[in-house]
C-alpha positions in Angstrom: -37.1 -63.0 66.0 -36.8 -64.4 69.5 -33.8 -66.0 71.2 -35.0 -69.5 70.4 -35.1 -68.8 66.7 -31.5 -67.5 66.8 -30.4 -70.6 68.6 -32.1 -72.8 66.0 -30.5 -70.9 63.1 -27.0 -71.1 64.7 -27.4 -74.9 65.1 -28.4 -75.2 61.5 -25.6 -73.1 60.2 -23.1 -75.0 62.3 -24.3 -78.3 61.0 -24.0 -77.1 57.4 -20.5 -75.8 57.9 -19.3 -79.0 59.6 -20.8 -81.1 56.8 -19.3 -79.1 54.0 -15.9 -78.6 55.9 -16.0 -75.0 54.8 -15.9 -73.1 58.1 -15.2 -73.9 61.7 -18.4 -73.9 63.7 -17.1 -71.2 66.1 -16.5 -68.8 63.2 -20.3 -68.5 62.6 -21.6 -65.4 64.2 -24.4 -65.4 66.7 -26.4 -63.4 64.4 -27.9 -65.8 61.8 -31.0 -66.3 59.9 -33.2 -69.2 58.8 -33.6 -70.1 55.2 -36.2 -67.9 53.7 -38.9 -68.9 51.3 -37.0 -67.7 48.2 -35.7 -70.0 45.6 -32.2 -68.9 46.5 -29.4 -71.2 47.9 -28.7 -69.0 50.9 -26.8 -70.8 53.7 -25.4 -68.0 55.9 -25.6 -64.3 56.8 -22.9 -62.6 58.7 -24.0 -59.1 59.4 -27.5 -57.9 59.0 -29.6 -55.4 60.9 -32.6 -57.0 62.8 -35.0 -54.4 61.5 -34.0 -55.1 57.9 -34.2 -58.8 58.4 -37.7 -58.6 59.8 -38.9 -56.6 56.8 -37.4 -59.0 54.4 -38.8 -62.0 56.1 -42.3 -60.6 56.5 -42.8 -58.8 53.3 -40.5 -60.0 50.5 -42.0 -62.8 48.4 -41.2 -63.9 44.9 -44.1 -62.3 43.0 -44.7 -61.0 39.5 -43.4 -57.6 38.7 -46.0 -55.0 39.4 -47.2 -52.3 37.1 -46.2 -48.9 38.1 -49.8 -47.7 38.3 -51.0 -50.6 40.4 -49.0 -49.9 43.5 -47.9 -46.8 45.4 -44.3 -46.1 44.7 -43.4 -45.4 48.4 -45.2 -48.4 49.8 -44.1 -52.0 50.0 -40.7 -53.4 50.9 -37.6 -51.3 50.2 -35.2 -54.3 50.6 -34.5 -57.4 48.7 -32.0 -60.3 49.1 -29.7 -60.9 46.1 -29.8 -64.3 44.3 -26.6 -66.1 43.6 -26.2 -64.7 40.0 -26.4 -61.2 41.4 -24.0 -61.9 44.2 -21.6 -63.5 41.7 -21.8 -60.4 39.5 -21.1 -58.2 42.6 -18.2 -60.4 43.4 -16.7 -59.9 40.0 -17.1 -56.1 40.3 -15.4 -56.1 43.6 -12.5 -58.3 42.3 -11.9 -56.3 39.1 -8.8 -54.1 39.2 -9.6 -50.5 38.3 -6.7 -48.3 37.2 -6.4 -45.0 39.1 -4.3 -42.8 36.9 -1.8 -40.3 38.4 -1.0 -36.9 37.0 2.5 -36.2 35.7 5.1 -38.8 36.7 3.0 -40.4 39.4 2.4 -44.1 38.7 -0.9 -45.7 37.8 -2.5 -47.6 40.7 -4.2 -50.9 40.0 -6.9 -51.1 42.7 -9.5 -53.8 43.4 -12.7 -52.4 44.8 -12.7 -55.1 47.5 -9.2 -54.2 48.7 -9.9 -50.4 48.6 -13.0 -50.7 50.8 -11.2 -53.0 53.3 -8.2 -50.6 53.6 -10.3 -47.4 53.9 -12.6 -49.0 56.4 -9.6 -50.1 58.6 -8.1 -46.6 58.4 -11.4 -44.9 59.4 -11.8 -47.2 62.3 -8.2 -46.6 63.4 -8.8 -42.9 63.3 -11.9 -43.2 65.6 -14.6 -42.8 62.9 -17.7 -44.8 63.7 -18.9 -46.7 60.6 -22.5 -47.8 60.2 -22.2 -49.7 56.9 -20.6 -49.6 53.4 -22.8 -49.6 50.3 -22.4 -49.8 46.5 -24.5 -47.2 44.8 -25.4 -45.8 41.4 -24.8 -47.4 38.0 -22.8 -50.3 39.3 -25.6 -51.4 41.6 -28.1 -51.1 38.8 -25.9 -53.3 36.6 -25.7 -56.0 39.3 -29.5 -56.0 40.0 -30.8 -55.5 36.5 -31.9 -58.4 34.3 -30.1 -57.1 31.3 -26.3 -57.5 31.3 -25.9 -54.5 29.0 -26.7 -52.0 31.8 -24.0 -49.4 31.3 -22.2 -47.8 34.2 -19.3 -45.5 34.4 -18.5 -44.5 38.0 -18.1 -46.9 40.8 -19.9 -45.2 43.7 -19.3 -46.3 47.3 -21.2 -44.9 50.3 -19.6 -45.1 53.7 -22.2 -44.5 56.3 -20.7 -42.8 59.4 -21.1 -40.2 62.1 -19.8 -36.7 61.4 -20.0 -34.7 64.6 -17.8 -31.8 63.6 -16.1 -30.5 60.4 -12.8 -31.9 61.7 -14.2 -35.3 61.0 -14.3 -34.5 57.3 -10.5 -33.8 57.4 -10.0 -37.1 59.2 -11.9 -38.8 56.4 -9.9 -37.1 53.7 -6.6 -38.1 55.4 -7.7 -41.7 55.8 -8.5 -42.0 52.1 -5.3 -40.4 50.9 -3.2 -42.5 53.3 -5.0 -45.6 52.1 -3.6 -44.9 48.6 -0.1 -45.5 49.9 -0.9 -49.2 50.3 -1.5 -49.4 46.5 1.7 -47.7 45.3 4.0 -50.0 43.2 7.0 -51.5 44.8 10.1 -49.3 44.6 8.2 -46.1 45.2 9.5 -44.1 48.1 6.3 -43.8 50.2 8.0 -41.5 52.8 8.1 -38.7 50.3 4.4 -39.1 49.5 2.5 -36.5 51.5 -1.3 -36.3 51.6 -1.2 -33.1 49.6 0.9 -34.8 46.9 -1.4 -37.7 46.7 -4.4 -35.3 46.5 -2.9 -33.5 43.5 -1.9 -36.7 41.8 -4.9 -39.0 42.1 -8.0 -37.0 43.2 -10.3 -36.1 40.3 -12.9 -34.3 42.4 -13.6 -33.4 46.0 -16.8 -32.1 47.6 -17.6 -31.2 51.2 -21.1 -30.4 52.5 -21.8 -29.6 56.1 -25.0 -28.0 57.1 -28.2 -28.8 59.0 -29.7 -31.2 56.4 -26.6 -32.5 54.6 -23.4 -33.7 56.1 -21.3 -35.6 53.6 -18.1 -35.5 51.6 -17.1 -36.9 48.2 -13.6 -38.0 47.0 -13.4 -39.1 43.4 -10.3 -41.0 42.2 -9.2 -40.2 38.6 -9.5 -42.6 35.7 -8.8 -41.3 32.1 -11.4 -43.7 30.7 -14.1 -42.1 32.8 -14.6 -45.0 35.2 -13.9 -43.0 38.3 -14.0 -44.5 41.8 -16.2 -42.2 43.9 -16.1 -42.6 47.7 -18.9 -40.8 49.5 -18.8 -40.4 53.3 -22.3 -39.6 54.5 -23.9 -38.8 57.8 -27.1 -37.3 56.6 -28.3 -36.6 53.0 -31.5 -34.9 52.1 -31.6 -36.5 48.6 -29.9 -39.8 47.9 -31.1 -40.4 44.4 -32.3 -38.7 41.2 -34.4 -41.3 39.5 -35.7 -44.7 40.5 -33.2 -46.5 38.2 -30.3 -45.1 40.2 -31.8 -45.5 43.7 -30.3 -48.9 44.5 -27.8 -49.4 47.3 -26.2 -52.8 47.9 -25.1 -53.3 51.5 -21.6 -54.8 51.3 -20.9 -55.6 55.0 -21.9 -59.3 54.8 -19.8 -59.7 51.6 -16.8 -58.0 53.2 -17.1 -60.3 56.3 -17.3 -63.3 54.0 -14.0 -62.3 52.4 -12.4 -62.0 55.8 -13.5 -65.2 57.5 -14.2 -67.7 54.7 -11.5 -70.1 53.6 -13.6 -71.6 50.9 -14.4 -70.0 47.5 -17.9 -68.7 46.8 -20.1 -71.2 45.0 -23.8 -71.5 44.1 -24.5 -73.4 47.4 -22.2 -71.3 49.6 -22.2 -67.6 49.5 -23.1 -64.7 51.8 -26.6 -63.2 52.0 -26.4 -59.7 50.5 -29.2 -57.2 50.9 -30.0 -54.3 48.5 -32.2 -51.3 49.2 -34.1 -48.9 47.0 -34.1 -45.5 48.6 -36.7 -44.5 46.0 -39.3 -46.6 47.8 -40.8 -49.9 46.7 -38.0 -52.1 45.5 -40.1 -54.1 43.0 -41.4 -50.9 41.3 -37.9 -49.5 41.0 -36.6 -52.8 39.6 -39.4 -52.8 37.1 -38.4 -49.3 36.0 -34.8 -50.4 35.6 -35.6 -53.6 33.5 -38.1 -51.8 31.3 -36.0 -48.5 30.9 -38.6 -46.2 32.5 -37.9 -42.8 34.0 -39.6 -42.0 37.3 -38.8 -39.9 40.4 -40.3 -38.4 43.5 -40.2 -34.8 44.6 -38.5 -33.5 41.5 -38.0 -30.1 43.0 -35.4 -31.6 45.3 -33.2 -32.9 42.5 -29.9 -31.0 42.1 -28.8 -29.3 38.9 -27.0 -32.4 37.6 -30.4 -34.2 37.4 -31.1 -32.5 34.1 -27.9 -33.9 32.6 -28.7 -37.4 33.9 -32.3 -37.2 32.6 -31.1 -36.4 29.1 -28.5 -39.2 29.3 -31.3 -41.6 30.1 -33.4 -40.4 27.2 -30.6 -40.8 24.7 -30.0 -44.3 25.9 -33.5 -45.4 25.2 -35.3 -44.7 28.5 -38.8 -43.2 28.5 -41.0 -41.6 31.1 -43.6 -43.6 32.8 -47.2 -43.2 31.7 -48.3 -41.4 34.8 -45.4 -39.0 34.9 -46.0 -35.3 34.4 -42.9 -34.9 32.1 -43.3 -31.2 31.4 -43.4 -30.4 35.0 -40.4 -32.6 35.7 -38.4 -30.9 32.9 -39.3 -27.5 34.1 -38.2 -28.3 37.7 -34.9 -29.8 36.5 -34.1 -26.9 34.1 -34.8 -24.3 36.8 -32.6 -26.1 39.3 -29.8 -26.5 36.8 -29.7 -22.7 36.2 -29.9 -22.0 39.9 -26.8 -24.3 40.6 -24.9 -23.2 37.4 -26.0 -19.6 36.8 -22.8 -18.5 35.0 -22.3 -19.5 31.4 -18.7 -20.5 32.1 -19.9 -22.8 35.0 -22.3 -24.4 32.6 -19.6 -24.9 30.0 -17.3 -26.6 32.6 -20.1 -28.8 33.9 -21.1 -29.9 30.4 -17.6 -30.7 29.3 -16.8 -32.7 32.4 -20.1 -34.6 32.1 -19.4 -35.5 28.5 -15.8 -36.6 29.3 -17.0 -38.8 32.2 -20.1 -40.4 30.6 -19.4 -40.7 26.9 -16.0 -42.2 26.5 -15.5 -43.4 22.8 -19.2 -42.6 22.1 -19.0 -39.6 19.8 -22.2 -40.2 17.9 -24.1 -40.7 21.1 -22.5 -37.6 22.5 -23.8 -35.6 19.7 -27.3 -37.0 20.1 -27.1 -36.3 23.8 -26.3 -32.6 23.2 -29.2 -32.3 20.7 -31.6 -33.9 23.3 -30.3 -31.5 26.0 -30.8 -28.5 23.6 -34.4 -29.6 22.9 -35.3 -30.0 26.6 -33.7 -26.6 27.5 -35.4 -24.9 24.6 -38.9 -26.2 25.4 -38.8 -26.2 29.3 -36.8 -23.3 30.5 -39.0 -20.7 32.1 -36.7 -19.1 34.7 -34.2 -17.2 32.4 -34.2 -14.0 30.5 -34.3 -14.3 26.8 -30.6 -13.5 26.2 -29.5 -15.9 29.0 -31.5 -18.7 27.4 -30.1 -18.0 24.0 -26.6 -18.0 25.5 -27.1 -21.5 26.9 -28.6 -22.8 23.7 -25.7 -21.5 21.7 -23.2 -23.1 24.1 -24.9 -26.5 23.7 -24.9 -26.0 19.9 -21.2 -25.1 19.8 -20.3 -28.2 21.8 -22.4 -30.4 19.4 -20.5 -28.8 16.4 -17.2 -29.5 18.1 -18.2 -33.2 18.5 -19.1 -33.3 14.8 -15.8 -31.7 13.8 -13.9 -34.2 15.9 -15.8 -37.0 14.2 -15.0 -35.7 10.7 -11.3 -35.2 11.7 -11.1 -38.9 12.8 -12.7 -40.0 9.5 -10.3 -37.8 7.5 -7.3 -39.1 9.3 -8.3 -42.7 8.7 -8.8 -42.0 5.0 -5.4 -40.3 4.8 -3.7 -43.3 6.4 -5.2 -45.6 3.9 -4.3 -43.3 1.0 -0.7 -43.0 2.1 -0.4 -46.7 2.5 -1.8 -47.4 -0.9 0.3 -44.6 -2.5 3.5 -45.9 -0.9 2.7 -49.5 -2.0 2.3 -48.4 -5.6 6.0 -47.3 -5.8 7.3 -50.6 -4.4 8.3 -53.6 -6.4 6.6 -56.9 -5.7 9.6 -58.2 -3.7 9.6 -55.0 -1.5 5.8 -55.3 -0.9 6.2 -58.9 0.0 8.8 -58.1 2.6 6.3 -55.9 4.4 3.7 -58.6 4.7 3.1 -61.1 7.5 1.6 -64.5 7.0 -1.8 -64.7 8.7 -3.3 -67.9 7.2 -2.0 -70.6 5.0 -4.3 -72.2 2.4 -3.4 -75.4 0.8 -5.4 -77.5 -1.7 -7.9 -77.5 -3.3 -8.9 -81.1 -2.7 -12.0 -82.7 -4.1 -14.2 -85.3 -2.6 -17.4 -87.1 -3.8 -19.8 -89.8 -2.7 -22.3 -92.0 -4.6 -25.1 -90.0 -6.1 -23.3 -86.6 -6.1 -23.6 -84.9 -9.4 -20.2 -83.1 -9.2 -17.3 -83.3 -6.8 -17.1 -80.7 -4.0 -14.0 -78.6 -3.6 -12.8 -77.2 -0.3 -9.7 -75.5 1.1 -8.1 -76.4 4.4 -6.9 -73.4 6.4 -4.0 -73.2 8.8 -3.7 -70.0 10.9 -0.1 -69.1 11.2 1.3 -67.7 14.5 4.0 -65.3 13.3 5.3 -64.8 16.8 6.5 -68.4 16.8 8.4 -69.3 13.6 8.2 -73.0 14.3 4.5 -73.4 14.7 3.7 -74.1 11.0 4.0 -77.9 10.5 4.1 -77.6 6.7 6.9 -75.1 6.1 9.7 -77.5 5.2 7.7 -80.3 3.7 4.7 -78.8 1.9 5.5 -77.2 -1.4 2.1 -75.5 -1.4 2.8 -73.6 1.8 3.8 -70.0 1.0 
């Protein structure tokens, strides 16, 4: 894109902004883009890499979804521009307040994802950390891009791309995140007494640091008792950024964050930032096809870490199926082998499974049991790297966890039955007046009334219903005048 094209785009954007009275002309950045041939209402882009823009402009076209066998998975365009519905869905995710629960007496923090990213980014820049971009990853990105609104996601995964030259930079990143939490403490809390170590103990659910030749990144997960943890990943280099094609999407947030900073007008269908998503799996259309049709596919399965086995069984139990050209037996053998390499001790396996169940199956007891049975079947059929007694140990562990889930289910059913029994038993010893004093009016029925019209064989009867709001004693308009109102 030459200088003349950029000048033309800037003049067009300036005219649009002046006509709509939405932005001052000088607030439009020098970097712009012309309207692409998509059927999207895109009027501005604030921050976008030239290389990415060129690929989108030259290769992305609205075409039919390809079959997975008709196109190479690592060919084609890795990027795609989001339509307004997807940007709007992303906006709601960024604006939704997520509770971060503190341990002990520490208060719960209500944090919007948008505000958290803005605060952390400013802290990192203040500490001299050079940021490349910020991306939304994982299940939340799949939810935004998928055609089905029932795409389930638990964690909110953010990736901060940055340069980590030494291990001291990892400590700077950690301090920046923990100091950012001070901005979200409720009023009245003495922030001076809150040290980084205290905040770490109170709000951090998990912390990981990797620094070697191929991987330089750290992970800080903020706790949520409902399993919806906010995970902040700070990555310089990562050998493997995805497990399966359906979780390979990364939405670049920089243009949206710039829109929040400089736009005085709300987001509408005809005025919203251009947001770009990338599939690190390879071809974006193929990965999106897998997501919308609940298909399981991956590349280089030997590189998947041990947690890939748990994710694979999670996909199976939620209705996903392998693609037709996938060698599923080989895939399962690779994942089982890597799982037992990363978690060789039976206690490590127990902790990993319990944590995974707690984070990904909140209030899904039946699905949790089905998941464990699926995992048992995969481990039983595809494990080739263990001695016989080690394999039996793991299978017995999975079976014990499944029995515990069933026991908890039965206990819940028993408790519910006992509550109903005690309620009925107590009511049988009360007089009618005592029982009536424990009741609350929910609906008032008055009538019946009959109506008929010529030709009707018999009159029709109906009851009129008035729903009574017992929190406001004066809401029933019939109480003092209608003798049928109870």
